[in-house]
C-alpha positions in Angstrom: 0.0 0.0 0.0 2.8 2.4 1.0 4.8 1.6 -2.2 1.7 2.1 -4.3 1.1 5.6 -2.8 4.7 6.6 -3.5 4.5 5.2 -7.0 1.3 7.2 -7.7 2.9 10.3 -6.3 6.0 9.8 -8.5 3.8 9.3 -11.6 1.9 12.5 -11.0 5.2 14.4 -10.5 6.8 13.0 -13.7 3.7 13.6 -15.8 3.5 17.3 -14.6 7.2 17.8 -15.5 6.7 16.2 -19.0 10.3 14.9 -19.2 11.4 12.9 -22.3 11.8 9.8 -20.1 10.5 6.3 -20.0 10.2 4.8 -16.5 10.0 1.1 -15.8 9.0 0.0 -12.3 10.7 -3.4 -11.6 9.1 -4.9 -14.7 5.5 -4.6 -13.5 4.6 -1.1 -14.6 5.8 1.3 -17.2 5.4 5.0 -17.5 5.9 6.4 -21.0 5.9 10.1 -20.9 7.1 10.8 -24.4 7.2 8.4 -27.4 10.5 10.0 -28.5 12.0 9.6 -25.0 15.8 10.1 -24.6 16.4 8.3 -21.3 15.1 5.1 -19.9 15.0 4.8 -16.2 14.4 1.3 -14.6 13.5 1.1 -10.9 14.7 -2.4 -9.9 12.7 -2.7 -6.7 10.0 -0.9 -4.6 12.7 -0.1 -2.0 14.5 2.2 -4.4 11.5 4.4 -5.0 12.8 6.9 -2.5 15.4 7.9 -5.1 12.6 9.4 -7.1 10.2 10.4 -4.3 12.7 12.9 -2.9 15.4 13.1 -5.6 18.8 14.6 -5.5 21.7 14.2 -8.0 23.8 12.5 -5.3 21.0 10.1 -4.4 20.3 9.2 -8.0 24.0 8.6 -8.6 24.3 6.4 -5.6 21.3 4.3 -6.5 22.8 3.9 -10.0 26.1 2.8 -8.7 24.5 0.4 -6.3 22.5 -1.0 -9.2 19.2 -0.2 -7.5 18.3 1.8 -10.7 19.4 1.5 -14.3 19.9 4.4 -16.7 20.0 4.0 -20.5 20.7 6.8 -23.0 23.2 9.5 -23.8 25.0 10.6 -20.6 24.4 14.2 -21.6 20.7 13.7 -21.7 20.8 11.7 -18.4 22.5 14.4 -16.5 20.3 17.2 -18.0 17.1 15.4 -17.2 18.5 14.5 -13.7 19.1 18.2 -13.0 15.6 19.2 -14.0 14.1 16.3 -12.0 16.1 17.2 -8.9 15.7 21.0 -9.3 19.5 21.0 -8.8 20.2 24.5 -10.0 17.9 26.2 -7.5 19.1 23.9 -4.8 22.7 24.7 -5.4 22.2 28.4 -5.8 19.9 28.8 -2.8 22.2 30.7 -0.3 22.4 29.2 3.2 19.3 27.1 2.7 20.8 23.6 2.6 23.6 21.7 4.1 26.4 22.0 1.5 28.9 19.2 1.8 32.3 19.8 0.3 33.0 18.2 -3.1 36.2 16.8 -1.6 37.0 16.5 2.1 40.5 16.4 3.5 41.4 13.2 5.4 44.5 12.5 7.4 46.2 9.9 5.2 46.6 11.5 1.8 48.6 8.6 0.4 45.6 6.3 1.0 43.3 8.7 -0.8 45.6 9.0 -3.8 46.0 5.2 -3.9 42.2 4.7 -3.8 41.7 6.9 -6.8 44.8 6.3 -9.0 45.9 2.7 -8.2 42.9 1.2 -9.9 44.5 -0.2 -13.0 46.8 1.4 -15.5 45.0 -0.7 -18.1 41.7 0.9 -17.1 42.9 4.5 -17.4 44.5 3.6 -20.8 41.0 2.7 -22.1 39.8 6.3 -22.0 42.8 8.7 -21.4 44.9 10.0 -24.3 48.0 8.1 -25.5 50.2 10.0 -23.0 47.9 9.1 -20.0 47.4 12.8 -19.0 44.7 12.8 -16.4 43.9 16.6 -16.3 42.2 19.2 -18.4 43.2 19.4 -22.1 43.7 22.6 -24.1 41.6 22.9 -27.2 42.8 25.5 -29.7 40.0 24.4 -32.0 36.7 22.7 -31.2 37.5 19.7 -33.3 40.9 19.0 -31.8 41.3 15.4 -30.8 41.9 14.5 -27.1 45.5 13.5 -28.0 46.2 16.8 -29.6 44.5 18.8 -26.8 46.6 17.2 -24.2 49.8 17.8 -26.0 48.8 21.4 -26.5 48.1 21.7 -22.7 51.5 20.3 -21.9 53.2 22.7 -24.2 51.0 25.6 -22.9 52.3 25.0 -19.4 55.9 24.8 -20.5 55.6 28.0 -22.4 53.9 29.8 -19.5 56.7 28.7 -17.3 59.2 29.9 -19.9 61.2 26.7 -19.5 64.9 26.9 -20.6 67.4 24.2 -21.3 69.1 22.8 -18.2 66.8 24.5 -15.8 65.8 22.4 -12.8 62.1 21.6 -13.0 59.9 20.0 -10.4 56.4 18.5 -11.2 54.4 17.9 -8.0 51.9 15.1 -8.5 53.5 14.0 -11.8 50.8 11.4 -12.7 52.0 9.1 -15.5 54.8 11.5 -16.4 53.2 13.3 -19.4 54.4 16.8 -18.4 57.8 15.5 -17.1 58.6 13.8 -20.4 57.3 16.7 -22.6 59.4 19.2 -20.6 62.6 17.1 -20.8 62.3 16.1 -24.4 61.1 19.4 -25.9 62.7 22.0 -23.6 65.8 20.2 -22.3 65.1 20.7 -18.6 66.5 18.6 -15.8 63.2 17.3 -14.3 62.0 15.7 -11.1 58.5 14.3 -10.6 56.9 13.2 -7.3 53.8 11.1 -6.8 52.0 9.2 -4.0 50.7 6.6 -6.5 52.8 3.4 -6.7 51.3 2.5 -10.1 52.3 5.9 -11.5 55.8 5.7 -9.9 56.5 2.4 -11.5 55.1 3.5 -14.9 57.2 6.7 -14.9 60.4 4.8 -13.8 60.0 2.3 -16.7 59.3 5.1 -19.2 62.4 7.1 -18.2 64.6 4.1 -19.1 62.7 3.4 -22.3 63.0 7.1 -23.4 66.6 7.4 -22.4 65.9 10.2 -19.9 67.3 8.6 -16.8 70.3 10.9 -16.8 68.0 14.1 -17.0 64.9 13.0 -15.1 63.9 11.2 -12.0 60.7 10.2 -10.2 60.2 9.9 -6.5 57.5 8.2 -4.5 56.9 10.7 -1.7 54.8 13.6 -0.5 55.6 17.1 -1.4 56.1 17.9 2.3 59.0 15.5 2.4 61.0 17.2 -0.4 64.4 18.4 1.0 64.6 22.2 1.0 68.3 22.1 0.3 67.2 21.3 -3.3 66.2 24.3 -5.3 64.2 24.4 -8.5 64.0 27.1 -11.2 60.4 26.1 -12.2 57.7 24.1 -10.4 54.4 22.8 -11.7 51.4 21.4 -9.8 48.7 20.0 -12.2 45.5 18.5 -10.8 47.1 18.0 -7.4 46.2 21.2 -5.5 42.6 20.1 -5.0 43.7 17.4 -2.6 45.7 19.7 -0.3 42.9 21.2 1.7 42.2 24.7 2.8 43.9 24.5 6.1 47.1 23.0 4.5 47.4 25.7 1.8 49.9 27.8 3.9 52.2 24.8 4.2 51.7 23.9 0.6 52.5 27.2 -1.0 55.1 27.9 1.7 56.9 24.7 0.8 56.8 25.7 -2.9 58.2 29.1 -2.1 61.1 27.6 -0.2 61.8 25.1 -3.0 62.0 27.8 -5.7 65.1 29.7 -6.5 64.8 33.5 -6.3 63.2 34.6 -9.6 61.7 31.1 -10.1 58.1 30.4 -11.2 55.3 28.1 -10.2 52.3 27.0 -12.3 49.3 25.9 -10.1 46.6 24.2 -12.3 43.6 23.2 -10.3 39.8 23.0 -9.9 38.0 25.8 -8.1 34.6 26.6 -6.9 32.8 29.4 -8.8 30.9 30.8 -5.9 32.0 32.8 -3.0 29.0 31.7 -1.0 29.7 28.0 -0.7 32.5 25.6 0.0 31.3 22.8 -2.3 28.4 21.3 -4.2 25.0 20.6 -2.7 22.2 18.3 -3.9 24.2 15.5 -2.2 26.8 15.6 -5.0 29.6 16.1 -2.5 28.6 13.1 -0.4 28.6 10.9 -3.5 32.0 11.9 -4.6 33.5 11.7 -1.1 32.1 8.1 -0.6 32.7 6.6 -4.0 35.2 8.5 -6.1 37.8 10.6 -4.4 38.1 10.7 -0.6 40.3 13.7 0.4 40.6 17.2 -1.0 39.0 20.6 -1.0 37.7 23.3 -3.3 38.2 27.0 -3.0 37.3 30.1 -5.0 40.2 31.3 -7.2 40.4 34.5 -5.1 41.2 32.4 -2.0 43.9 30.6 -3.9 45.6 33.8 -5.0 45.3 35.2 -1.5 46.9 32.1 0.0 49.8 32.2 -2.6 50.3 35.9 -1.8 50.5 35.3 1.9 53.4 32.9 1.2 55.1 35.7 -0.9 54.3 34.1 -4.3 53.3 36.9 -6.6 50.7 36.1 -9.3 51.9 37.1 -12.8 49.3 35.4 -14.9 45.9 33.7 -14.5 43.7 31.9 -17.1 40.4 30.0 -16.8 40.1 26.7 -18.6 36.5 25.9 -17.5 35.2 25.2 -21.0 38.3 23.1 -21.8 37.7 20.8 -18.9 34.0 20.3 -19.8 35.1 19.2 -23.3 37.9 17.0 -21.9 35.5 15.2 -19.6 33.0 14.5 -22.3 35.8 13.0 -24.4 36.6 10.8 -21.4 33.0 9.7 -21.0 32.6 8.9 -24.7 35.8 6.9 -24.8 35.0 5.0 -21.6 31.5 4.1 -22.8 32.9 3.1 -26.2 35.0 0.4 -24.4 32.6 -0.4 -21.6 32.9 -4.1 -22.0 36.6 -4.0 -21.4 36.2 -1.6 -18.6 33.7 -3.8 -16.8 36.0 -6.8 -17.2 38.9 -4.8 -15.6 37.1 -3.1 -12.7 33.6 -4.6 -12.4 30.2 -3.1 -12.9 30.1 -1.0 -9.8 33.3 0.8 -10.4 32.5 1.3 -14.1 29.2 3.0 -13.1 31.1 5.2 -10.5 33.5 6.5 -13.2 30.8 6.9 -15.8 28.4 8.9 -13.7 31.2 10.9 -11.9 32.8 12.1 -15.1 29.5 12.8 -16.8 28.3 14.8 -13.8 31.6 16.7 -13.6 31.5 17.6 -17.3 28.0 19.0 -16.7 29.1 20.9 -13.6 31.8 22.7 -15.6 29.4 23.5 -18.4 26.9 24.9 -16.0 29.4 27.0 -14.2 29.3 25.2 -10.9 33.0 24.4 -11.1 35.9 26.0 -12.8 39.6 25.5 -13.4 42.4 28.0 -13.3 46.0 28.1 -14.2 47.8 30.5 -11.9 51.4 31.4 -12.7 53.3 33.0 -9.8 56.9 34.0 -9.1 59.3 34.2 -6.2 60.7 37.8 -6.4 64.4 38.5 -6.4 65.9 40.6 -3.6 65.1 43.8 -5.5 61.5 42.8 -5.8 61.6 42.0 -9.6 60.5 38.8 -11.3 62.4 38.1 -14.5 59.5 37.3 -16.8 58.6 38.5 -20.4 56.5 41.7 -20.6 53.9 40.2 -22.9 52.3 36.8 -23.6 53.9 36.4 -27.0 56.0 33.4 -25.8 52.7 31.6 -25.0 51.6 31.6 -28.6 54.7 31.8 -30.8 
């Protein structure tokens, strides 16, 4: 009786919203709202009705991951219809009217958090990343650029911004599978050091250094940035896709450490995801809870103004800033499409549950960047010389030559 009442309530709600969706209730009842429906939603048991009775994006994602509901259709349509169904935009923008959980929360053991996310399987990541295994936002000079080209353009864009010169000492914090490390060494002749907390990434980069003949110019270390000896100084430092995991309260230590590792006149590129609102610390509609539980335990999001302020407090002077928000949305949709195109192999490697986690997480993230709920900034900062100057070109010509 109770389930029947909820079911009738859901039917009335969905009919009033007139969404292009077909809903199947555990094979016993079907609700076809539009003959040209774009999404098919299958409720697998009466117990999962609550996901629709009082929906949120986080709850729907959790029910999908736990296989209590099934979703069929283009991920772009699924996310758009989910937003309308959950009234996500008004919920996220309603100031101080809901409990906004952080997109990522900082936990004590950062190495465990990194391992949880990155040490899944190199074979899994290779299914949908570009050929260089670059797990960060690409740079699309043209809308039709391939993912491989966009990632190479991003690597070069960073190197040009840092104005890398031959034989300079270059440190990449959170070096991933070594894409930037190799690009900087092979194309700009730097002496490069990469650090990571992922054992998989460490072993991959170590092997690649030998294969590429770079072992005399490059090295990789399995350690936390806090453990870097400050007796070692670097002309240029990059941090790409790592800053999000540092946490607000650790930013003074993080940027302070970078300042002490830089030579006077040196530069740092901080490339990371930020919140687009000054009024909230993360995403509502239960999105943060979902990501914290299933995808990436550990981390924090800030508005870009807070990042610049924190860098300035550690005496790092911002010399250039660029938003790559639309580039990350495009990158993520590439990843979703590539993952779905090889879903059979992905499921064999990591199982149905983890496949669904990655599919819905990356699709939802792409939508969040498109809608302006998230952004990404590249912030270039310098450590001034004793006279207060930073030796850097007057114009951006070297970015685009």
